[in-house]
Residue frames as qw, qx, qy, qz and C-alpha x, y, z in Angstrom:
[[0.635, -0.218, 0.012, -0.741, 35.08, -8.22, 54.07],
 [0.284, -0.136, 0.915, -0.252, 33.88, -11.03, 56.10],
 [0.046, -0.218, -0.934, -0.280, 31.36, -13.82, 55.16],
 [0.054, -0.682, -0.689, 0.240, 28.56, -11.90, 57.05],
 [0.097, -0.303, 0.097, 0.943, 29.22, -8.56, 55.44],
 [0.371, 0.669, 0.619, -0.178, 26.17, -6.86, 53.90],
 [0.005, 0.678, -0.278, -0.680, 28.23, -4.36, 51.76],
 [0.808, 0.534, 0.115, -0.220, 27.63, -4.76, 48.00],
 [0.794, -0.086, 0.341, 0.496, 30.32, -6.30, 45.90],
 [0.039, 0.675, -0.252, -0.693, 32.38, -4.09, 43.83],
 [0.761, 0.545, 0.351, -0.004, 31.41, -4.18, 40.24],
 [0.575, -0.108, 0.343, 0.735, 34.09, -3.86, 37.61],
 [0.128, 0.606, 0.047, -0.784, 33.93, -0.49, 35.85],
 [0.071, 0.101, -0.782, -0.611, 33.86, -2.14, 32.42],
 [0.069, -0.417, -0.905, -0.055, 30.62, -3.83, 33.31],
 [0.003, 0.649, 0.441, -0.619, 29.10, -0.61, 34.60],
 [0.065, 0.468, -0.376, -0.797, 29.92, 1.16, 31.46],
 [0.083, -0.054, -0.881, -0.463, 28.54, -1.58, 29.27],
 [0.006, -0.572, -0.785, 0.239, 25.22, -1.62, 31.32],
 [0.069, 0.658, 0.147, -0.735, 24.99, 2.19, 30.97],
 [0.084, 0.321, -0.611, -0.719, 25.69, 2.00, 27.20],
 [0.070, -0.267, -0.925, -0.259, 23.01, -0.72, 26.70],
 [0.029, 0.669, 0.655, -0.350, 20.37, 1.21, 28.59],
 [0.117, 0.611, -0.059, -0.781, 21.09, 4.42, 26.63],
 [0.063, 0.097, -0.786, -0.607, 20.97, 2.45, 23.37],
 [0.035, -0.412, -0.910, -0.013, 17.56, 1.01, 24.34],
 [0.039, 0.722, 0.408, -0.557, 16.09, 4.37, 25.50],
 [0.025, 0.453, -0.376, -0.808, 17.43, 5.93, 22.28],
 [0.051, -0.117, -0.887, -0.444, 15.75, 3.21, 20.13],
 [0.068, -0.585, -0.788, 0.181, 12.49, 3.63, 22.10],
 [0.031, 0.681, 0.180, -0.709, 12.51, 7.29, 21.63],
 [0.035, 0.286, -0.602, -0.745, 13.14, 6.93, 17.88],
 [0.054, -0.326, -0.923, -0.198, 10.12, 4.65, 17.57],
 [0.012, -0.703, -0.567, 0.429, 7.98, 7.06, 19.48],
 [0.012, -0.574, 0.173, 0.800, 9.16, 9.95, 17.45],
 [0.048, 0.009, -0.778, -0.626, 8.53, 8.08, 14.13],
 [0.045, -0.515, -0.855, 0.044, 4.94, 7.39, 15.42],
 [0.010, -0.735, -0.321, 0.597, 4.32, 11.01, 16.29],
 [0.099, 0.481, -0.385, -0.781, 5.49, 12.14, 12.77],
 [0.780, 0.314, 0.214, -0.497, 3.10, 9.59, 11.23],
 [0.172, 0.543, -0.766, -0.298, 5.65, 7.43, 9.62],
 [0.178, 0.004, 0.979, -0.096, 3.67, 4.23, 10.56],
 [0.502, 0.468, 0.405, -0.604, 0.33, 5.38, 9.01],
 [0.678, 0.539, 0.480, 0.138, -1.02, 5.23, 5.49],
 [0.126, -0.599, 0.361, 0.703, 1.20, 6.82, 2.81],
 [0.684, 0.554, 0.462, -0.107, -0.02, 7.21, -0.74],
 [0.251, -0.382, 0.549, 0.700, 1.38, 7.44, -4.21],
 [0.715, 0.575, 0.139, -0.372, 0.39, 7.80, -7.72],
 [0.438, -0.240, 0.713, 0.492, 1.81, 5.93, -10.61],
 [0.542, 0.674, 0.085, -0.494, 0.88, 7.00, -14.23],
 [0.454, -0.044, 0.701, 0.548, 1.46, 5.60, -17.71],
 [0.439, 0.566, -0.086, -0.693, 0.56, 7.14, -21.04],
 [0.579, 0.121, 0.786, 0.181, -0.60, 4.79, -23.81],
 [0.208, 0.154, 0.647, 0.717, -1.82, 4.81, -27.26],
 [0.064, -0.635, -0.585, -0.500, -4.46, 7.19, -28.80],
 [0.061, -0.550, 0.170, -0.815, -3.87, 9.73, -26.00],
 [0.772, -0.498, -0.367, -0.151, -4.97, 7.45, -23.02],
 [0.119, 0.487, -0.637, 0.585, -3.44, 7.95, -19.69],
 [0.760, -0.457, -0.449, -0.111, -3.99, 5.71, -16.59],
 [0.040, 0.510, -0.565, 0.647, -3.09, 6.75, -13.05],
 [0.711, -0.408, -0.573, -0.006, -3.44, 4.49, -10.01],
 [0.246, -0.635, 0.389, -0.621, -3.62, 6.17, -6.56],
 [0.851, -0.180, -0.492, 0.035, -2.71, 3.59, -4.04],
 [0.533, -0.817, 0.201, -0.085, -1.23, 3.18, -0.63],
 [0.483, 0.571, -0.635, 0.190, 2.57, 2.67, -0.71],
 [0.344, 0.010, -0.853, 0.392, 2.31, 1.45, 2.85],
 [0.529, -0.487, -0.125, -0.683, -0.30, 0.96, 5.44],
 [0.109, -0.236, 0.853, -0.453, -1.25, -0.93, 8.52],
 [0.205, -0.303, -0.923, -0.114, -3.92, -3.59, 9.27],
 [0.091, -0.647, -0.666, 0.360, -7.33, -2.24, 10.09],
 [0.029, -0.543, 0.005, 0.839, -6.79, 1.13, 8.45],
 [0.611, 0.720, 0.272, -0.182, -8.81, 2.49, 5.46],
 [0.426, -0.332, 0.548, 0.639, -6.44, 2.17, 2.48],
 [0.481, 0.664, 0.024, -0.572, -7.07, 4.05, -0.70],
 [0.411, -0.083, 0.741, 0.525, -6.95, 2.66, -4.13],
 [0.489, 0.710, 0.294, -0.414, -8.30, 4.29, -7.32],
 [0.526, 0.119, 0.585, 0.606, -7.85, 4.31, -11.03],
 [0.276, 0.755, 0.137, -0.578, -8.14, 7.34, -13.17],
 [0.566, 0.245, 0.590, 0.522, -8.34, 7.10, -17.00],
 [0.115, 0.748, 0.038, -0.653, -8.04, 10.20, -19.02],
 [0.503, 0.258, 0.588, 0.579, -8.33, 10.99, -22.69],
 [0.014, 0.355, -0.023, -0.934, -8.43, 14.56, -24.06],
 [0.288, -0.044, -0.605, -0.741, -10.75, 13.48, -27.03],
 [0.705, -0.112, 0.227, -0.663, -13.07, 11.77, -24.78],
 [0.405, -0.162, 0.900, -0.022, -14.12, 8.03, -24.80],
 [0.501, 0.266, -0.461, -0.682, -15.30, 6.43, -27.79],
 [0.686, 0.040, -0.701, -0.191, -15.34, 2.80, -26.76],
 [0.813, -0.568, 0.026, -0.125, -15.99, 0.63, -23.65],
 [0.343, 0.623, -0.627, 0.316, -12.79, -0.18, -21.95],
 [0.883, -0.301, -0.355, 0.056, -11.45, -2.67, -19.39],
 [0.116, -0.757, 0.547, -0.339, -9.44, -2.20, -16.30],
 [0.921, -0.060, -0.377, 0.082, -7.54, -5.39, -15.24],
 [0.174, -0.762, 0.502, -0.372, -5.67, -5.58, -12.03],
 [0.345, 0.189, -0.895, 0.212, -3.77, -8.42, -10.34],
 [0.655, -0.498, -0.391, -0.412, -6.39, -10.22, -8.42],
 [0.718, -0.284, -0.519, 0.368, -4.18, -11.22, -5.51],
 [0.161, 0.312, -0.208, 0.913, -3.52, -7.55, -4.73],
 [0.487, -0.431, -0.129, -0.749, -7.10, -7.43, -3.30],
 [0.746, -0.188, -0.633, 0.085, -6.62, -10.44, -1.07],
 [0.382, -0.029, -0.525, 0.760, -5.35, -8.21, 1.72],
 [0.207, -0.167, 0.015, -0.964, -8.43, -5.93, 1.64],
 [0.118, 0.462, 0.793, -0.379, -11.77, -6.00, 3.42],
 [0.062, 0.210, 0.449, 0.866, -13.89, -4.40, 0.60],
 [0.153, 0.456, 0.573, -0.664, -16.69, -2.09, 1.23],
 [0.546, 0.712, 0.386, -0.214, -17.51, -1.18, -2.38],
 [0.446, -0.034, 0.486, 0.751, -16.46, -0.37, -5.82],
 [0.231, 0.811, 0.348, -0.410, -17.63, 2.91, -7.50],
 [0.713, 0.112, -0.003, -0.692, -18.99, 2.96, -10.27],
 [0.793, -0.011, 0.598, -0.115, -20.18, -0.46, -10.62],
 [0.044, -0.336, 0.728, 0.596, -18.70, -2.07, -13.85],
 [0.715, 0.225, -0.260, -0.609, -20.87, -3.30, -16.69],
 [0.958, -0.024, -0.280, -0.062, -19.26, -6.76, -16.20],
 [0.259, -0.748, 0.587, -0.171, -16.66, -8.33, -14.07],
 [0.987, 0.080, -0.131, -0.052, -14.70, -11.54, -14.39],
 [0.537, -0.649, 0.494, 0.216, -11.44, -13.24, -13.56],
 [0.817, 0.558, -0.148, 0.013, -9.03, -14.00, -16.39],
 [0.699, 0.296, -0.441, 0.479, -5.89, -15.85, -15.22],
 [0.507, -0.208, -0.498, 0.672, -4.26, -13.78, -12.62],
 [0.003, -0.075, -0.032, -0.997, -6.36, -10.70, -13.18],
 [0.188, 0.608, 0.689, -0.346, -9.68, -9.42, -11.98],
 [0.182, 0.152, 0.484, 0.842, -11.24, -7.69, -15.04],
 [0.186, 0.657, 0.529, -0.504, -13.85, -4.90, -14.93],
 [0.256, 0.354, 0.531, 0.726, -15.50, -3.56, -18.12],
 [0.075, 0.610, 0.369, -0.697, -16.94, -0.10, -18.21],
 [0.446, 0.712, 0.472, 0.268, -19.05, 1.58, -20.84],
 [0.410, 0.304, 0.001, 0.860, -17.56, 4.83, -22.26],
 [0.169, -0.680, -0.498, 0.511, -18.30, 7.71, -19.75],
 [0.194, 0.939, 0.220, 0.180, -19.16, 11.27, -20.50],
 [0.209, -0.941, 0.259, 0.060, -16.24, 13.81, -20.55],
 [0.488, 0.697, -0.503, 0.151, -12.54, 13.31, -20.57],
 [0.046, -0.400, 0.806, -0.434, -11.93, 11.57, -17.04],
 [0.823, -0.290, -0.387, -0.296, -13.15, 8.38, -15.67],
 [0.087, -0.519, 0.692, -0.495, -12.48, 7.49, -12.00],
 [0.800, -0.209, -0.532, -0.179, -12.84, 4.18, -10.41],
 [0.159, -0.582, 0.577, -0.550, -12.57, 3.99, -6.64],
 [0.710, -0.106, -0.695, 0.033, -12.21, 1.13, -4.34],
 [0.432, -0.643, 0.267, -0.573, -13.50, 1.56, -0.78],
 [0.894, -0.094, -0.431, 0.079, -11.59, -0.80, 1.50],
 [0.371, -0.800, 0.419, -0.217, -9.42, -1.38, 4.54],
 [0.374, 0.439, -0.813, 0.082, -6.60, -3.68, 5.22],
 [0.815, -0.313, -0.453, -0.180, -7.68, -6.95, 6.80],
 [0.489, -0.807, 0.245, -0.223, -6.61, -7.02, 10.53],
 [0.848, -0.348, 0.378, 0.131, -4.39, -10.01, 10.31],
 [0.758, 0.572, 0.066, 0.306, -2.52, -9.12, 7.22],
 [0.350, -0.827, 0.306, 0.315, 1.16, -8.17, 7.30],
 [0.827, 0.340, 0.280, 0.349, 3.32, -8.09, 4.22],
 [0.275, -0.793, 0.194, 0.507, 6.47, -6.11, 4.19],
 [0.102, -0.361, 0.729, 0.572, 7.59, -7.57, 0.83],
 [0.675, 0.401, 0.507, -0.355, 4.41, -8.16, -1.16],
 [0.545, 0.214, 0.622, 0.519, 4.36, -9.09, -4.82],
 [0.018, 0.183, -0.235, -0.954, 3.99, -6.41, -7.45],
 [0.454, 0.562, 0.647, -0.244, 0.64, -5.54, -8.61],
 [0.142, -0.017, 0.532, 0.835, -0.25, -4.57, -12.21],
 [0.387, 0.663, 0.469, -0.437, -3.16, -2.55, -13.43],
 [0.295, 0.042, 0.675, 0.675, -3.79, -2.43, -17.10],
 [0.448, 0.507, 0.166, -0.718, -5.99, -0.39, -19.34],
 [0.329, 0.048, 0.876, 0.350, -7.35, -2.70, -22.08],
 [0.476, 0.508, 0.022, -0.718, -9.40, -1.51, -25.15],
 [0.815, 0.420, -0.194, -0.349, -10.67, -4.14, -27.67],
 [0.989, -0.042, -0.010, 0.144, -8.38, -6.78, -26.27],
 [0.624, 0.471, -0.216, 0.585, -5.24, -4.63, -26.52],
 [0.520, -0.652, -0.280, 0.475, -3.42, -3.40, -23.54],
 [0.244, 0.895, 0.119, 0.353, -3.14, 0.39, -24.00],
 [0.018, 0.713, -0.438, 0.547, -1.21, 1.33, -20.82],
 [0.827, -0.282, -0.467, 0.134, 0.07, -0.62, -17.74],
 [0.151, -0.777, 0.374, -0.483, 1.30, 0.48, -14.25],
 [0.768, -0.142, -0.589, 0.207, 3.00, -1.49, -11.49],
 [0.233, -0.643, 0.315, -0.658, 3.07, -0.91, -7.78],
 [0.564, -0.207, -0.784, 0.156, 2.93, -2.55, -4.36],
 [0.381, -0.735, 0.081, -0.555, 1.55, -1.83, -0.98],
 [0.430, 0.170, -0.781, 0.419, 3.59, -2.76, 2.08],
 [0.625, -0.630, -0.214, -0.407, 1.52, -3.53, 5.18],
 [0.185, 0.433, -0.647, 0.600, 3.44, -2.84, 8.46],
 [0.451, -0.423, -0.766, 0.175, 2.39, -4.54, 11.80]]
């Protein structure tokens, strides 16, 4: 070829194959992310964790195992006792767990609420029946992202004694 030729340069076959492989890998990764989104893998996923305690008490926390900022994210506590409730009781949860949330409400309202050390403590009068449910209406704050958050603890406390305790964490994906 001469210095004024407009013909393209010959590209080595190895470079062509590497370029094709990179394009294919990129498109495969992009399709995998889109498929995961279509299958709902990036949305809110919930779990339950349960512990049985003394005197027939059982505590279950229904929580989001993973969520994303701006989404309504469930959290509730259910306390059960086959014989019904004789005494008032306390639900204590790691206070820092709620730092990621934009709270809309707590139902039912506790008789009293306080912070004791690392825990937010809600005291409730004995309810009628065999099941008590506390629900927290909230969404994850828009700027929060925490793939490895600290573990949260929720305890059922009666007359100053921890009856049952559960541990969990909510991962917040971007």
